[in-house]
N, C-alpha and C positions, 0 to 999 in steps of 0.2 A: 624277815618276816617270821615272828614267833606265834602266831595264831594258828590254831587248828582250825578245820572246817569240816562241817557235816552236812548230810542230806538225807532225807528219808527217801527210800525206794518204795515204800507201801508195803502192801501185803507180800508175806513171804512167799507165797505160793507163785507169785506173778512176776518175780524179779530177775529171772533168768536172763532175759535179753538186756536189762539195764546194767546187771553186772558185766555181763559180755562187753557192753559198750565201754564202761568204765575201764575194764581191763585193757581194751584196745586203745583207748586214749593214753593211759598209762604206758604201755609199750611203745606208743609213738613217741613219747617224751624220752624214753630210753635210748631211742633211735637217733634222737637229736644230741646224745651225749651226756644226758642226765643219768649218771650211775651211783650217785652217792648212797650210802647205806641209811640215810635219814629221810628218803624219799619213799614213801609206803602208804598204801590204802589198807585199811582195816574195816572189817565189819562185824556187826553184832545184831543178833534177834532180840528186839525189845518189845515187851507187852505193856509194862506199866499198870497191870491189873486189867487189861482188856482181854476179851476172848481171843482174838487174833493177834499175833505179833506181827511188827514191821520190821523191815530190815533198814538199819542205819548205817550209812558208810562214813567213816572218818577218814580224813585226808591229813597227813602230816603237814606241819608248816612248810616243808620242802616241795610238796607236792602242789603248791599254789596254783600252778599253770593248769593242771587238771582240775583242781577244784573251781578255779574261776571258769574255765570251759563249760562246766555242767551247772553253774550257778549255785555251787554250795555256800552255806553261810558260815560266818566265823563261830567258833565256839571255843570252849575250855578243852583241856586236854582229857580225853576219855579215860575213864577207869580201866584198868587192864583186865579186869574180870570179865570174861566171857568174849573177848575179842579173838576175831580170827584174822589173819593175814590175807587179803585178796590179793594184792600185787606189791611186790617190792622184795628186798632182800630178807632173809631169816635174820640176818644181823640187826636188822632195824629193831628188832625186839630189844636187844640190849642198848641200842643207841637211844631209842626213844623212851624206854620204860625202866631205865636202870636206876 
């Protein structure tokens, strides 16, 4: 699977529980033995000119099972600028954005 996935969590002020759920799903995958450095979730606050920003979550291709579990949509590889690592190895930056 080469496709990235994304989903909007909505208003940045209200996403705490949703981010916690995604991290829990991700950790559940790691408990199944998925430990590759290319399995990661990234977040970015995006406003696109709107007054309030929304939080977008990007799932690396190897995080397909988590993306599928939450109904994330296929997308292109996100731009590196402004991303933060939500879950996964710090090494995923080099593996996925080198």
